[in-house]
N, C-alpha and C positions, 0 to 999 in steps of 0.2 A: 520640193522639186520632184520631177518625175523619177529621177534615178533614186532619190531617197525613198519615195513611195514604193518603188519596186523593191528595194533592199527590205523595206519594212514588211512587205508581203512575203518575201522569201524566208525572212525570220519566222513570221507567223506560220508558214507552211511546214518548216522544220519543227516547230512547236507541236504542231497538229499531228505529226506522225508518232508522238508519244501516246502509247495506249493509256487511255484513261483508266485509273484504277477502280475496281469494285471490291477489293479486298477478299480475294479468293482464297485466302490462308485459312487453315483449320481454325475453327472457333476455339478449340481447345489451346490453340497457341495464343489467339488474340485476346482470349479471356484474361490470361495472366498479365498482359500489358495494358489492359483497360481499353481495347479498341472496341467502339461500337460498330455494328454491322450497318454500313451506309445503305440508304434507300436506293433501289435501282430506278432508272429513269421513269418507268411506268408508274412506280409507287410515288416518285417525287411529285409527279404531275397530279396525282389524285390526293396528295397530302394538303392539308390546310396550311397557308402561309404562316410562318412564325413572325415574331416582333423583330428578328434580326434580319437585315438585309445586306446583300452583297453589291455594293455600288461602285464597281471598278470602271464601268463604262458610261454609256449614255443613259441607261436607266438601270435601277436596282433589280436584282433577282432574288426573290424571296423563297426560302426553302425550309422545311422542318426536319429536324434531326434529333435523334436521342442523344442528349448531352452526356459526354463522358464525364463531365464534372459532377453529374448527378449520380453516378453510379457509385456503389460502395467500393471501398479500397480493397485490393487483392491481399489476401494473407501470404507474405513472402515465404511462409513455412508450409504451404498447402502442397498437396499432391494432385497433379492434373492428369486426366485420362484421355487417351486417344481411341479408346474403345471400352466396352463394358468389362469391368474386372470386379468379381465378387471374392472378397477376401475369405468368406466362409467356404469357398471351394478350393482354396489353396492349402495343400497338407505339407509342402516342402518349401523352405526359404533358402536360397543360395546367395552368396555374396562374393564379389570380387574383393581384392584388398586395396590396391592403390586408388585413391580419390573415391572410395566407396566406403569401406570400413575405416580406412586410414586417409585422413585429410592432411595436407601439407601446408606449410606457411610459404609466404612469397620467396623466402630464403631458398627454398628447393629450386624454383625456376632460375634465379639468378646464378646460383651455383652451377646448374647443368649447363647454362649458357657459358659461364667462363671456362668450365672445363672443356666443353667442346670446342670453343674458340681457341684455346691454347693448343688442343691437339692438331688442329688445322695449321697453325703456325709452326709448331715444333715437328710434326710428323709428315705434313703435306706440302710445306714450303710456301704456305700463303704468306702475303706481305705482313711484316711485323707490326705495321701500323694498325692492323686489326686489334692487337692486344690493347690498344688505347681506347677501344670502344667498350662501353658497359651495357648491361641489360636494362632495357626500358620497359618497366612494368605496365605502363599505360598504352603500349603501341598495339600489340597484337591481340586478336580474340580467336576463339575456337572456330574451326571450320573453314579457315581461309585455304584458298587454292594457289599453289605455286605452279607457275607455267614453266615446265623445264625446256621449252623451246624459246620463249621470249625473255625469261627471267624476271617475270612480273609476278608480284604477290597481290591478289585480288579477292575480294568478296563476290561470290556468285550466288544467284538465287536458284530456285528449284527448277527454272526453265533455261539454266545455263546462260543467263544474262550477267554480264559484268556490272555491278553496282557503280555507276559513274560517281567519281569522288572517292572511291574505295579501292583504287588500284595504285600500286607503287612500284616503280622501277628503282631499286635501291631506296634512297630516302626521298626521292622526287615522286610526289603526288601527280599522277597523269590526269591531264585535262580530258574531257569528253572527246575532243577532237583527236587528242593523241591515242586514246583507247581505240577509237575507230579506224585510225590509221594503221594500227598494229593488227587489227583483226578484219582487214578487208572491208571497211567501210560500216561495220556493224559491232554492236556490243554483245551480240549473241554468239556463242561458241557452239560449233556443231558437236553433237554428242560423241562423234568419232574423234574429235579432237580433244575433248575432254578426256576420254578413255585412254587416249595414246600419250597425252603431254601433260595433263594436269594431275598433281598430287595434293589430295585434300586430307588433312590430319584432323581427327576428332577428339582426341583426348587432351587433357591439360599440358602434357609434356610438349605439345605442338607449339606452345606460346614461345619458349626460347628457341625452338627450330626456326620458326617464322622470322623472329627478330634477327637471328643469326644470318639467316639466308639474305635478308635485305642488307645487313651490314656488310656481307661479303660482296654482293653485287655493287653496292656503293663504293667500296673500296677499289675494286676491279675497274670500275668506270672512272674513278678519280685517278688512278694510276695508269690509266690507258692501257690496261692489260687485256689482251683479247681472251675471252673465256667462253666455254660451253655451259650454259645454264644446267644442262642435265648432269654434267660432270660435278659441277658445284653441289648440286642437290645430292648426288651420290656421296661426295666426300662429307658434306655435313651430316647426312644420314649415318654414314660409317662412324664419324666422330661421336654422334649421340649414342649409337649402339655400344661403342666402346665405353662411354661414360655408364651406361646401364648395365654393362656385362659383369662388373665386379672385378675382384683381383684374379683374373686369368691371363695366361699368357696369350696374348693376340698375335696372330700372324697376318700381316697385311697381304701377303701374296707375292707372287713372283715380281709384280710391277714394283712394289716398295722394298720387298726384301728385308724388312725389319721386324725385330721382336721386341716386345717390352712388358715388363711386369707392371700392371697398372691397376691401382685402387679406384674403382669406380664410385658412383654416387651411393650405392647401397652401403658401402663401408663407411662414408661420411655421415649417413643417416644413423647407422648402428653406433657410431661413436658419439654423435651428438643428437640424440633423439629429440631432446627438448628445443633444439635450434630448428629442426625441420618438420617435426610432427605436432599436429594439434591433439592435445589430450582430449579424450572423450570417455570418461568413466561411465556414462549413462548407457553405453553400448551394452554393458552387462545387463543393465535393467531390461533393455529391449530383447536381447537374446534369451534371457531367463523367462520373460513373459512369453515368447513364442514356445519355448520348451514346456512351460507349465500347462500350456493350452494344448499340448499333444502334437506340435508341429515339430518336423524334422528339419534341422539346420545344418547347412554345410558351407565351407569356404572352398572356392575353386579359383586359384590365382596362378598366373605365370611366374610370380616371384619364387625365388628360391627359399627353402625353409628358414635358414639362419636369418634372413632379412625379415620374413613374415613374423618369426618368433620374437625378434628384437622389437619389432614395431608393435605388435600386439601387447606385449609386456608393458610398454610405456603408454600406449594409447588407453589401455583399460585401467591403469593405475594413476596416470597423471603425475607420477613421481619416479624418476629413473632410479632413485636409490631404493624403492620399494616396488620392484616390478611385479606385475600380475602373473605369476608363474604357472598358474593352473589353467590358463586360457584355453588349452586343447580340449579340455573336458567340457567346454560349453557347447561344443559342436559334435554333430553325429558323425561327421566325415570332415577331414582336412586334406585338401589335395593341392599340391605345389607343383611348380615347374610344368604346367599343364599344357604350355604351347598353343593357347588359343591363337587363332581360331581353328588350327588343324585339329585340335581335341575334338571338334564337333563332327569331323569327317573321317578321322583315321580309325584303325583298329588296334591301336598300341594298348598294351597291357599296363596295369598299374605295377609299381614296385614299391615295397615297403621301404620306408625311410627310418634309419636308426637315429634317433635324436641325440643319443649319447655321443656316438662316433661320427655323426654327420656323413653317413655312408649309405648307399643303396644295398638292400639285401636281395638274395636270389630266391627266397622262398615264394611259393605260389601263393597269390593273393585270391583268397576265396570269399572274402567279405570285407566291408569297410566298417571299422569299429570306432567308437568314441575313443579319444586320447591318443590314437595312432595317427600317423602321418603317411600319405601315399604320394609318389611322385609319377609324373607322366600321365599315362592312361588315355582314356578316350571316352566319348560319351556312350558308345555302344557298351563298353565294359562297365561303366558307371550305372547304366539302366539295368544291365544283367545282374550286377552284384547287389543292388539295392531295390529294384523294382519300381523305383521312382520314375515316372514318365509323364510327357505331355504337359497339358495346361495347368495341371495341378501343382506344377513347379513354378515359383516366382524367383526369377534370377535377377539380381541387382548388380549393375556395373557402370562404369563411366564411358567406356568405348563402344560406340554403336556397331563397329565392325568386328572388332576382335571378341568382344564379350557377348553382343546380342543379336546381331544379324542371323547367323546360322542357327543359334539356339531358338529363335523365334520362327524363321522361314522353313527350317529343315526338320525341327523336332518339336514344334508347337509349344515350347515353353512359353509361359507368360514372362514378360520382360519389363524391367523398369531401368531408366538411365538416371544416374544422379549427376546433376549438373550444377556444380557449385556456384556458377555465374548467375544462375536463375534468380537467387535472392536479391542481388543487386538490381537485376533487370526490373524486377517487380517493385522494388523500392523506389527506383527512378520513375517508373510508370505511375506510382501513387502520388508523386509530387504535383503541386499546383501548376507549376510551369508546363510539365509535360501535357497534363489533361487539357489545359487551355490551348496549347499548340494542336493537339489531336482534335479537339472540338472544332477548331478554325479550319484545319485542313480538310476535315469531313465536309463541312459547310461549303468550303470552296469547291471541293470535287462534286458535291451535289449540284451546286449552282452550274457549274460547267456542263454536267450531264443534262440538266434541265433546259439550258440554253441551246445545246446541240439538238436535243429532242425537238425544240421549237422551231428549228432553222433547216429541216430537212429538204425544203423547197429551195434553198439558196444554192448558188454555184459555188464551186470550190474557191474561186478567187474572192468573192464577197465574204464567204466563211472565213477564210484565212485572214481576211483584213478586219475581222470583227474585233473592235477594241475590248469588248467585255472579256472575250475569251482570251485575247492576248494578255491582258493584265491578270486574269485569274490564273492563267498558267504560270506566269512569272511569279505570282504570289505563293501558288502551290510549290513551285521549286524552292523558294526561300524557306517555306514552312517545313518541307521535307528535311532540308539541311539543318535546321534548328532542332527537329526532333532527333535526327541522327546524332547530333552533338550532345544531346542530353545523356547519351550512353557513352559514346567515345568520339573524339574529334577525328580519329583516324578511320574506324570502320563501323561505328554505330553498335547496334545490338547484335549479339550473336545469332538471334533467332529469326530476323527479318532484314529484308531490303526495303526499299521505300514502301512497296505495297504487295510484296509477295513474301512468302518464307524464304529464308536464306536456304542454302543447300543443307546446312546443319539443322536448322528448323524442319526443313522438309523431311530429312532422314529420320528426325526424332519421330515424326508421325509414322514413318514406314516400320521402324524396327523396335520401337519402344511402346508398349501398352500404357505404361505410366511414366511420368517424369516429375522430378522433384529436386530440391537443392541439397538435401541431406537425409541419409538413411534414418536418422532420428526423428524425422517428421512422421514416420509411421506410427511413433508412440501417441500422437494426437488422435489416432483412429482406432476404434475398436476392431477386433479381429473378425467381426462379422460385417464390417462395412462394405458397401457396394458403391463402386465408382461407376458414373455413367457419363459418356462423353456428351458434349454439346452437338445439337443438330447441325450438320454441315450443309450450308446453302450453296447450291450451284448458281452461276450468274443468272440463268433463266428462270430461277425459281423465286416465288415471293415469300 
């Protein structure tokens, strides 16, 4: 009927508004997930037809592509470069502690979640039903955005587009229509809106935070409690900060007027290191290798000394009954309670830390020496005392903002981010199922581009009604969803949305010269190794 045909055309027009992807992501990012660079329309037209054809409509469209299936599998323990890095030019190696030298078990996330959840109920009068909820390990990923105005948790890409199918209000997955209704008919968020209302967390501690935020929003909606998402976010963040603060007397302030002596997550880890920490005795081998080749090595962490000490003793020995007590002498400098990122911009002096009495000393710090510990400080003082500056320093951490951004952009340090999830991401991308799906989606996208290039003479109405393009777009949508589910049914890969880098993946390109899944991966590379990034193609380039 005429009405059915009109509806059909409207659906097609809506589909046509979707920008056809040309995979503009950094090759260094798509290398580790096995993505071939698709041919641009001009190159497709010149390419010889393959034996495969896309026959969704009235006639098949043949296209030639580089098969992902034929590409070698990616090494999950590789190191990837966003720019050239020559290790023979690196004189100084620096390390953060949390999720860099020290990796945690999943028990860490669930314990943080439970402790913060109970604080909300006990100290902030949140509904007691919240305590019936448990941590969901398979829910959140790194780099999610919490909208403090709408209460939505979503994955966004480098252009501030919400990935459809990856936005949640509480436990409710929002449809494409619901997302667009929330954001004035679009899924793209203005940069001013993101800066004002969106909170994006990049370290692994954000996983329990994201899960708890969704659980709180869900409970509030189920209980018909009117709430301000910004206040929920602040309460959750306060509870998490309290969990991390250790056994200190916490003052809630005039609004709450309560004091409590509270043992935070640090004390739990110190009491049961084998439950929360992953032993890694080979770190000794790596650090000794650096020192034997004349490299300087330091630790720069926000963690307090007692926590760092307990962690390093267990990690380096693998046996809590036989701690590695001399770990401090592996390093040329050990700096704790550094308050990154303000460490990079302040002028604060260092103070010596007495490891016997666990107290700060007032003596003037004129040098940083092995075996001793220093608290506070600033990069300005660090450079003055050591003479270590610029790109000859390679600093490895897990937090793009607190650890790496200012070190890279303000002080020209060479930076590397340790992303534990990267290993699983690569292992998924090496599977037969994933590679077949990527091959097919690339073939479909090339077919769409080829068909569009051949129909420039057609009117908008006839183009929108073209069945080949309608069916191809529908197949592309289903393929994208299947690829996403290979990584996570909720949010997919942390590194990308359907055809762009995620905000997390994009910021890895900005702030990290290297990225890898584990510090120990550096043992597989000689200290003279030179990393080269892949050539990055712009959409107009061949």
